[in-house]
C-alpha atoms as one frame of an Amber mdcrd trajectory, in Angstrom:
protein
  -1.520   5.317  -2.256   1.098   6.499   0.178   1.189   5.329   3.762   0.296
   7.194   6.937   3.201   9.600   6.546   1.632  10.819   3.290   3.846  12.071
   0.453   7.586  12.277   1.149   9.650  13.997  -1.539  12.515  11.455  -1.468
  10.224   8.396  -1.369  10.286   5.966  -4.309   6.536   6.472  -4.847   6.883
  10.237  -5.136   9.851   9.875  -7.485   7.977   7.258  -9.532   4.954   9.543
  -9.823   7.161  12.274 -11.275   8.550   9.883 -13.936   5.346   8.227 -15.126
   2.583   9.641 -17.302  -1.099   9.424 -16.396  -0.611   9.202 -12.636  -3.077
  10.236  -9.972  -2.072  10.242  -6.355  -4.372  10.111  -3.368  -3.938  13.559
  -1.806  -2.997  14.067   1.840  -5.902  14.259   4.255  -6.504  17.570   5.980
  -8.456  16.024   8.882  -9.074  12.514  10.220  -5.533  11.533   9.235  -5.748
   8.220  11.074  -9.259   7.350   9.840  -9.206   4.300   7.590 -12.681   5.171
   6.262 -11.560   8.685   5.274  -8.559   7.253   3.442 -10.688   4.664   1.625
 -13.082   7.431   0.555 -10.103   9.460  -0.725  -9.080   6.482  -2.887 -12.624
   6.176  -4.239 -12.815   9.903  -5.065  -9.597   9.672  -7.095 -10.713   6.522
  -8.906 -14.035   8.133  -9.852 -12.050  10.696 -11.848 -10.268   8.073 -13.962
 -11.567   6.551 -17.191  -9.765   3.497 -18.473  -7.509   0.872 -16.950  -5.984
   1.407 -13.514  -2.957  -0.070 -11.808  -2.795   0.704  -8.104   0.577   1.327
  -6.458   0.526   1.301  -2.667   3.141   1.439   0.068   2.873   0.612   3.763
  -0.534   1.576   5.179  -1.546   2.392   1.593  -1.585  -1.379   1.035  -4.043
  -1.809   3.884  -6.153   1.000   2.420  -6.319  -0.911  -0.872  -7.522  -4.058
   0.957 -10.238  -2.056   2.734 -11.199  -0.255  -0.485 -11.467  -3.540  -2.435
 -13.707  -5.009   0.266 -16.083  -2.050  -0.024 -16.134  -0.972  -3.682 -16.361
  -2.615  -7.083 -14.307  -1.324  -9.960 -12.315  -2.961 -12.689  -8.658  -2.738
 -11.666  -5.930  -4.090 -13.937  -3.597  -4.873 -11.054  -1.974  -3.640  -7.873
   1.606  -3.341  -6.692   1.459  -3.661  -2.905   4.730  -2.848  -1.143   5.826
  -3.288   2.489   2.451  -3.610   4.216   2.574  -3.230   7.989   1.276  -5.938
  10.290  -1.615  -4.612  12.387  -0.943  -7.284  15.000   2.720  -6.335  15.510
   4.146  -3.938  18.069   5.413  -0.907  16.180   8.041   1.585  17.361   6.954
   4.466  19.638   6.484   7.046  16.879   3.803   4.925  15.166   0.119   4.451
  16.036  -0.707   1.767  18.583  -2.764  -1.312  17.700  -5.595   0.087  19.874
  -5.632   3.438  18.050  -5.629   1.661  14.684  -8.542  -0.554  15.740 -10.443
   2.501  17.015  -9.931   4.175  13.622 -11.243   1.225  11.592  -8.030  -0.400
  10.359  -8.576  -3.688  12.149  -9.873  -6.197  11.305  -8.052  -6.216   8.012
 -10.009  -7.740   5.096  -8.646 -11.200   4.314 -10.584 -12.103   1.197  -8.982
 -12.579  -2.187  -8.565  -9.290  -4.024 -10.712  -9.056  -7.178  -7.671  -8.129
  -9.305  -4.134  -9.340  -9.899  -1.625  -8.168  -7.346   2.039  -8.391  -6.495
   2.914  -8.059  -2.820   6.573  -7.110  -2.293   7.877  -7.544   1.237  11.106
  -7.350   3.156  12.879  -9.851   5.370  13.799  -7.138   7.897  10.910  -4.654
   7.940  10.394  -3.215  11.444   6.638  -2.958  10.785   5.972  -6.523   9.585
   7.716  -9.858   9.626   8.069 -11.726   6.349   5.752 -14.375   7.836   3.021
 -11.740   8.337   3.520 -10.423   4.794   3.358 -13.986   3.469   0.002 -14.489
   5.241  -1.351 -11.257   3.730  -0.250 -12.352   0.248  -1.921 -15.731   0.710
  -5.153 -14.172   2.050  -5.361 -11.661  -0.815  -4.260 -14.077  -3.577  -1.211
 -11.912  -4.312   2.016 -13.078  -5.904   4.621 -12.695  -3.138   8.047 -11.242
  -3.878  10.657 -11.399  -1.101  12.832  -8.345  -1.727  15.382  -9.428   0.876
  16.744  -7.127   3.591  15.371  -3.764   2.380  13.804  -2.569   5.640  10.532
  -0.715   5.087  11.631   0.268   1.556  11.519   3.975   2.317  14.069   6.810
   2.599  14.833   5.835   6.219  15.863   2.399   4.882  18.067   3.980   2.217
  15.568   3.890  -0.643  14.694   6.789  -2.887  14.633   5.637  -6.497  13.358
   2.067  -6.805  13.463   1.045 -10.483  12.056  -2.412  -9.710   8.664  -0.766
  -9.133   8.394   0.001 -12.853   9.212  -3.626 -13.691   6.392  -4.812 -11.429
   3.996  -2.254 -12.950   4.941  -3.458 -16.440   4.250  -7.038 -15.356   0.788
  -6.033 -14.091   0.119  -4.109 -17.315   0.347  -7.228 -19.504
């Protein structure tokens, strides 16, 4: 589950998808790009096409989509790697949606209940979209194991990240 900027060719998720077998990615939305409900439905459509165990891998707003999906649907999920979730209460830079536009499109309030599957939430100490305190609260609310990755920004190409081998280690841990 990519974030709001969809699939970026140099992003660790896109590169990871190319390396792993048996991967399905939530496709980009053609319309309603900011609609949380449309993104949750896109997740559900992809999951309906999968038989067998599933490990979710989400970045940024994709993490929030997973929380909304889990609050709405029931499905056996083996685990989820949740990376660099944004804080819906924070002020984001100008080129990002405003808190009001996110609320109007169904992102807020964010589900706070424990996720019904194991999860690892990996956050950064210097992410411009969420403080480590906010990420820590999300991990606590969702029952996720928190991993402080240190000063890695938003863990995307703009922060200097393409390949991110640690993602495969986390996926292996969830696959036990």
